[in-house]
C-alpha positions in Angstrom: -100.5 52.1 -56.0 -100.2 52.7 -52.2 -103.0 54.3 -50.1 -105.5 53.7 -52.9 -108.7 55.5 -51.8 -111.0 53.9 -54.4 -112.6 51.9 -51.7 -112.2 51.2 -48.0 -111.0 47.7 -48.6 -108.6 48.7 -51.3 -107.2 51.4 -49.1 -106.6 49.0 -46.2 -105.0 46.5 -48.5 -102.6 49.2 -49.9 -102.0 51.3 -46.8 -98.4 52.4 -46.5 -96.7 55.0 -44.3 -94.2 57.4 -45.8 -90.7 58.2 -44.6 -90.7 61.5 -42.6 -87.5 62.6 -44.3 -89.2 62.3 -47.7 -92.2 64.4 -46.8 -92.7 67.9 -48.2 -95.4 70.6 -48.2 -98.2 70.8 -48.4 -99.3 69.3 -45.1 -102.8 69.7 -43.7 -104.0 73.3 -42.9 -105.5 74.0 -39.5 -109.0 73.0 -40.5 -107.9 69.8 -42.1 -105.6 68.9 -39.2 -108.5 69.4 -36.8 -110.6 67.0 -38.9 -107.8 64.5 -39.0 -107.3 64.6 -35.2 -111.1 64.4 -34.6 -111.3 61.4 -36.9 -108.4 59.8 -35.0 -110.3 60.1 -31.8 -113.1 57.9 -33.1 -111.5 54.8 -31.7 -112.4 52.0 -29.2 -112.1 53.4 -25.7 -113.5 51.2 -23.0 -115.0 53.4 -20.3 -114.8 56.6 -22.3 -111.6 57.6 -20.5 -109.8 59.3 -23.5 -106.4 58.1 -22.3 -104.6 60.1 -25.1 -103.6 63.6 -25.9 -102.2 65.3 -29.0 -99.5 68.0 -29.1 -99.0 69.9 -32.3 -95.4 71.0 -32.6 -95.7 74.5 -34.0 -92.2 75.8 -33.1 -89.8 73.3 -34.7 -86.7 75.2 -33.5 -87.8 75.1 -29.9 -88.5 71.3 -30.3 -85.1 70.9 -31.9 -83.5 72.7 -28.9 -85.2 70.3 -26.5 -84.0 67.3 -28.6 -80.5 68.7 -28.7 -80.3 69.3 -24.9 -81.7 65.8 -24.2 -79.3 64.1 -26.7 -76.2 66.0 -25.5 -77.0 65.3 -21.9 -77.3 61.6 -22.6 -74.3 61.7 -25.0 -71.8 64.3 -23.8 -69.1 63.1 -26.3 -71.5 63.3 -29.3 -70.0 64.6 -32.5 -71.8 67.4 -34.4 -73.0 64.9 -37.1 -74.6 62.8 -34.4 -76.3 65.8 -32.8 -77.6 66.9 -36.2 -79.1 63.4 -36.8 -80.7 63.4 -33.4 -82.5 66.7 -33.9 -83.3 66.1 -37.6 -86.9 64.8 -36.8 -87.8 68.2 -35.5 -87.5 69.6 -39.0 -89.1 66.7 -41.0 -92.5 66.9 -42.7 -94.7 69.9 -42.8 -96.8 68.7 -39.8 -95.6 67.1 -36.6 -98.0 65.7 -34.0 -97.0 64.0 -30.7 -99.4 61.4 -29.5 -99.3 61.1 -25.7 -100.5 58.2 -23.5 -102.5 59.9 -20.7 -103.4 57.1 -18.3 -106.7 57.7 -16.4 -107.5 56.4 -13.0 -110.0 53.6 -13.2 -111.0 50.7 -11.0 -112.7 49.0 -14.0 -110.5 49.7 -17.0 -107.0 48.2 -16.8 -104.0 50.2 -17.9 -103.4 47.6 -20.7 -106.8 48.5 -22.3 -106.0 52.2 -22.1 -102.6 51.5 -23.8 -104.4 49.6 -26.6 -106.8 52.6 -27.1 -103.8 54.8 -27.6 -102.5 52.5 -30.2 -105.9 52.5 -31.9 -105.8 56.3 -31.9 -102.4 56.3 -33.5 -103.5 53.9 -36.3 -106.6 56.0 -36.9 -104.4 59.1 -37.1 -102.5 57.5 -39.9 -105.7 56.4 -41.6 -107.2 59.8 -41.4 -104.1 61.5 -42.8 -104.0 59.1 -45.7 -107.7 59.4 -46.3 -107.2 63.2 -46.7 -104.6 62.7 -49.4 -101.5 63.0 -47.3 -99.0 60.5 -46.2 -98.2 59.9 -42.5 -95.6 58.1 -40.4 -95.6 57.0 -36.8 -92.1 56.9 -35.2 -91.1 56.4 -31.6 -87.3 56.5 -31.3 -85.1 57.6 -28.5 -86.9 61.0 -27.9 -90.1 59.3 -27.0 -88.4 57.7 -24.0 -86.0 60.5 -23.0 -86.8 62.0 -19.6 -85.8 65.6 -20.7 -88.1 65.4 -23.7 -90.9 63.9 -21.6 -90.5 66.7 -19.0 -90.7 69.3 -21.7 -93.8 67.8 -23.3 -95.7 65.7 -20.9 -97.9 66.6 -17.9 -98.4 64.3 -14.9 -98.2 60.6 -15.8 -98.3 61.2 -19.6 -95.8 59.5 -21.9 -95.0 59.9 -25.5 -96.6 57.2 -27.6 -95.0 58.5 -30.8 -94.2 61.2 -33.2 -96.6 61.5 -36.2 -95.3 63.1 -39.3 -97.8 64.2 -42.0 -97.1 65.7 -45.4 -96.9 65.0 -49.1 -94.5 62.3 -50.3 -91.6 63.7 -52.3 -90.7 60.2 -53.5 -92.8 57.2 -54.5 -93.7 55.0 -51.5 -92.0 51.6 -51.4 -93.3 48.3 -50.0 -91.7 46.9 -46.9 -91.4 43.3 -45.9 -94.7 41.9 -44.6 -95.2 38.7 -42.6 -96.3 35.5 -44.3 -99.9 35.0 -43.1 -99.4 31.3 -42.3 -96.5 32.2 -40.0 -98.6 34.3 -37.8 -102.2 33.0 -38.1 -103.2 29.8 -36.3 -106.4 28.0 -35.5 -107.4 26.8 -32.1 -107.9 24.1 -30.8 
């Protein structure tokens, strides 16, 4: 069983994201989503800079329009089926949150540490969604790096760290390949 909440250890050993295209309602209501996001913010953050922001996408059609414009500008010869695939994420899962990296000026905290904090917030967001009985997924993809999408969503130096989909799985979750521990763990010296 994936995302087994019987204990913290069991949950961490069975944690599994879902596929956004396979997520259905219900998703978290406003109060539950607020709790999930506040839980996500309980993350390591050297210097208390809060180098992250959340954007809840409430108008999926408007977001699809931004994706369509961006994709068509970058791919003027795109076929209709390609355009539909490019905008499909705008309509997946009941809840869509964009996590932004919002670098903060600091003489003491390097940018690298701020980036790691954003990654920790993203992982906490998935953990919080799963802990509340939903399934989540963190996807980057082309839209996270597209200048038109970034201009529509981001302010100042912000960048999109990922799209977070939250909902209820319509299909059973499946395991994915995991690394062999001995291939990635070593002792030193």
